[in-house]
N, C-alpha and C positions, 0 to 999 in steps of 0.2 A: 447461417444465412439461408432463407428458404424462398422458393418461388413455386408456383403451381400453374398447370395448364392441362387442358383436355386433349387427349391423343391416344393413338393405339400403341400397343406394346412394341411393334416393330420400330417405332420412332425412337427407342432408346439406344439403338446400335451405334449411333454417331454422337451421342450426347457428350460423353466425357471429354473426347477430344476436341469439343467446341467451346470448352469453358477456359477463359484465360484471365489472368489478373495483371493489369498494367504496372509496370514498375518493379515487378518481383524478379529481380535479377541479382544473384549472389555468385561471386567468383572469388577465389582465394585459396590459400593453403595452410596447413597445420604446422605447428613448430613443436619442438620437443623441449620440455621444462628441465631446469636444473634441480639438483637435489636440495633438500632443506639445508640451511647453513649449520655447521657443526658446532659453532660457538654462538652463544645467546647475545644479542644486542643489548645495550643498556635500556633501563626503564625510561619510558617517555612520559613525562608529566604534562598534562594539558590543563589549561584554565579556560573554561567554556563560558561565554557571555550569553546573556539573554538577548534574543533577536526577534523582532516582530516582522511578520511577512504579509505580503499582498493577498494571499489566498491560504485556506487551511491546508497544513502539512499532513494532518491526520484527523480522523473523525472517531468519536468514542460515544457508546450509548451512555446515557446518564439516567439513573433511576431516581425515582422521587417518591415521597410518601403524600398521599392525598390529604388535604386539609378540608374536613367536612364543614367547618364552621369559619366564619370571618375571622381575619387576624385583628390584632389589637387596634390597629387603626389602618384604614383603607382609603384610596381615592374614591371619588363618585363614580360608580359604575353604571348609574342609570337603571339599575334593576335588571341589567342584562345577565344572562346565564354565562358564568366564567368558570374556569378551572383553577382551583387553588392547590398548592402543594409546596413541599420543601425539597429542593434539589440536593441530591447526595453527592457533592464533590468530595473526593479524597476519602479518607478512612476515619475521620473524626467528626463529631457532631459540631465542632467549632468551624468546620468548613461549609456546613450546609447553608443553603440560601432559600428563604421563603420567596414564593413567586405567585403572581396572578396572571393568567392568560385570558385575555379577552379577544377571542377568535373572530367574533363579528366585527370588531373595530380594528383587528390587526395590531393589537397592543400587548406588549409583555412588561409587566412591573416586576421589578427585582428588589428585594430588601437587601441591598448591598452591605449595609452595616449590621444586618442580622439582629435587629431589635424588635421584630414583628410589627414595626411601623412602616408601612409602604408608602408613606408620604413625605418623609423627611431626608431621603437620600438625593444627593445631587446627581442628576442625569439618570435617574432610576427608571424611566419610562423609555422603552424601546419600540419603534414602529417598524412594521413589515415594509421594506422598501419598494416592493412591487405591487402596484395597485391591483393588478389581476389576481394576486395571491391572497388578498385580504378575504377572509371567509372561506378559503379553499382548503383542501385536505393537508396541504403542506405550506407552511409559512416560515421564512427565514428572518432571523434577527441578527444583524451584522455588527462586528466590532465592539463587542461588549467588554469593557475593562473590568475583569474580576480581580479580587485581592485575596490572597490566602495567608494564613499564619503558618509559618514553619519554624523549626528549630533554629534556622538561620536568619529569621526575621520575616518581614512582610514580602511576599512574592506576587508580582503582578502576573496576570495571565489574560491575554487578549484572545477572545474566543468568538465564534459565531454559534448561535443556537438555532437549530431547526426543530419545529414542532409538527408532528404528523397527527392528524385527527381522525384518519380513516379507522383506526382501532379504538377500542375502550378497554383500559384507559389510554390516553394519549401516548405517543412515543416521543422522546426527546433525545436529540443527538447534539453532541458539542463538537465543534471543529476548532482545532488548535491553530490559531494564527501566530503562534510563537514557537521558538525552539531554542536550544542552546548549542553554540557551536564554536569550533576552534580549528586552527590549522595543525595538522598532523603530518609528519614526514615518515614515509616508508620507502626504503631503498632509494634515497635521494629524490623522490617525487613528492610533492605537496598535495594534501587531500583536505577537503573539508569533512570533519567529523562532527556529526550531528546527533544530539540526544533530544528525544521527544517524550515529555512526560505523559503518563497515563492519567488524563484528568479524572477518571472515575477510581483511581487506585491511590497509590501512595505518592503524594506530592513531595518534591525534593528527592526523588529516587528514580532511576530509570527502569526499575523493575516493573514489567508489565507494559513498558513503553516500546520505543523503537530506536534503532541506531541507524545511521545512513553514512555512507562513504562515497565520495565522488571527487574528481579533481578540483583542486582549489580554484582553478580558472572558471569553474562552472558554478561558483558560490552564489551569484546573483540571478541564476536561472530558476524557473519554477521547480518546486521540490514537493513531492508526494513520497510518503513512505509506506503507502498502502496500495500502489498500483502495481502492475506487472513489470514495471522497468527494473525492479530490483535494486534501485539506488538505495532504498531502505529496506529494512527487515526487522522482525521482532528482535528486541535486546536479549542477548544471552550473556552470562557472566564470562564465558570464554569465546575468544575470537581467533580464527586462523586467517591471516592476511599477509600477502607479500611473502609467503613461504615461512611464516612463524606464527607459533600459537602465543596468545597473550591472555593473561588473567586481567580482567577489568575491574579495578577498585576505585570507588568514588567517594568524595566527601562534598556535602552541601554546606557551604559556609558563607559568611557575610564579609564582604570587603568594601570598606569605605562606604558603608551603609546599604550596599547592594548584594543580593544573594548571587553566588556563582557556584558552578561545579568545578571541583578539581578531579580530574579523571587520570588514573595512573595505568598505563599499559605495561604490565609486568611480563616480560617474556618467560615462557614456560618450556621445559623439554616435553616432547611427546613422541609417541611411537607412530611412525607414518606408514601408510599403506599406499598402493599404487592404484591409479585410476586411468583407464584408457577411453579416450573419447572417440567414437567412430563417426560422429557427425561433424559438420563443418561450420564455419563463420560465427562460433560462439564468442559473444562479446563478454558476458558475465555469467558465471555459473555459481549458484549459492547452494550449498548443502547445509541442512539443518539437522543436528543430532539432539533429540529430545530426552536423552538419558541423563543421569546425574553424574558429573556436571553437564549441563546443557552447553552446545557448541555451535557456532555458525562458522562455516568455511566459506570464504569469498575468493573465488579465482577470476582474475580479470584477464581477458584475452588468452584463455588456456590453450595449451598445445595439445598434441595427440596423447602424450603421457604426462600426467601430473601426479603429485604427492599430496596426501591430506591425512590428518589424523585418524587413526583406525576408529570404526564405529558404524553404527547403522543410520542412514540419513534418508530424509526426503530431499528433493532437489527441484530447483527452478532455474530457468536460464533465459538469456536474451540473445538475439542474433543481431549482427551489424555487419554490413558491407557497403562501403562508400557512404552514400547518403540515405541508405535504406536500412530500417530497423524493424524487427519483428520480435514480438514477446510471446512466450509460451503462455497458453490459456491453462490455468489450474483451478479447478473447482472440486474441492473435496479430495479425500484420500484415494478414491477410485482412479482419479487421474493424476495421482501424485505418488507413484509407486516407490517402494524402498529399495535402496542399494546398500551393499555391505562393503565397506572399504577395509582391507585387512588380508592377512595371509601372504604367501609367497607370490601368487600370480595377480596381476592387475584385474580389477573388476572392470568390466565393460559397460560403459554407458552409451547406449545407442540413443543419441539426442543430438539435436542441431540440424543443419541443413544437409543436403540441398531440399528446398521446399517444393511441394508438389500441390498443384490444384486438383481437388477431387470433389466428386459429387455422388451422393447416394440418392436413390430414387425409391420412393414408397408409393404403392397404388391404393387409392380408396375409391372404389367403383369405377367411374370413367375419369377420375382425377388422378394426375400424377403430382407428387410433392418432391421437389428437388431441394436438397440440402447441401450446402457448399461448406467445405473446410480446406484451409490451407495447412498441409500436413508435412511434418519433417521426419527425420530418421527416427525410428522407433514408434511411429505412429501418433505422436503427440500433435495436438493442434496448435497453431500459432496465428497471431493476428498482427497485420502490418500496422506500423505507427505513422503519425503524421497524415498528410493528405493522401487519400486513397481513391482510386477509381473503382466503382462497383464492377465486379466481375460480370461479363455477359455470357449468355448461353444461346445456342441455336440448336434446333431439332430438325432432323431431315427424315424423309421417308422416300425410299427409292430415288435418292439424289435430289429430291426437291425439298426445299426448306419450308416447313409447315408451321413453325412457331419460333420465336426468339424473345429475349428480354434481358433484364438484369437483375442480379441478386441484390438484396438490401442488407447493409450491415446492421448487426444487432442480434 
């Protein structure tokens, strides 16, 4: 968040203490975790059902092959310049879908039965729902019912398609308005376990997709597996949750004419290392091990001392206290350092609260640029969630206020 004003160097002395952030108040204490259980719990078998959502749960880039010549049969396009191509869903040509994008009219034609005839499909024409977006550099097309062939039969997939025309060739993005979910029980607590297919990858498999875990009571709330809330995270074959490592084995099958996932959570023994958190108010900590086998560690409301399978991890975390939530901002490896869990001594993770309002100042001629960050233990940057009040600043010279304003989020 940045702001700028003109002023002298002496005006900087009282700046940092004049910046505040309404509602940023965290109080609480840490707890000590128990050791991992010495006996393995039984395998948990879940049957996941297809479920359509009010908004996309994940977005995927979709590649396409340009079609330089008209298809076998096309609608009347009035001689307008259009984009023709074949969308590459899944990993088989049987899943590819011919399309025509008429940007000037805000129309998208899809060959849903894949026979190169774009006039014989029921409901094959989709319109941009926002008049101001027609002809613009971005046009959305919503609630498109796609169907894919799988080994378990025909799979429905409700998606949004977004088309960006600022680049050449155009960019196409698919938003999944569906997921697969079931109730899972860990340590006598019920959770919603969610799988999200990778639309651009192997359909009928969670590989390359996402996994989400949240309390079952939150099942009907908005869900995104790609935001900083860490409700969801990239799917890995192994999962450590509620003090236990699980190997995730799945089958995509047909039951009563409907595809379903069967997901088995098979408990596995693992060598654990210790992790010491020096920050406070951590609501969820997610560690990701990229080695073979890949592993995701999910620690909810972790205490000062926790245990996790040994390995080298990247990490992300969210903070919560009362009705206030903050998410760690992670952009690339430079802001996502590694930690090593293992050995006799606990690895120290300096992350979490308390949160501090900070401002950096850069000079460019007579202009000063003020950049705001909400910083936690270890120097990571956080962002408050929900309704937020823009932070204010005031600049004083010789005890007299000479400038003030608000930072803008973004």
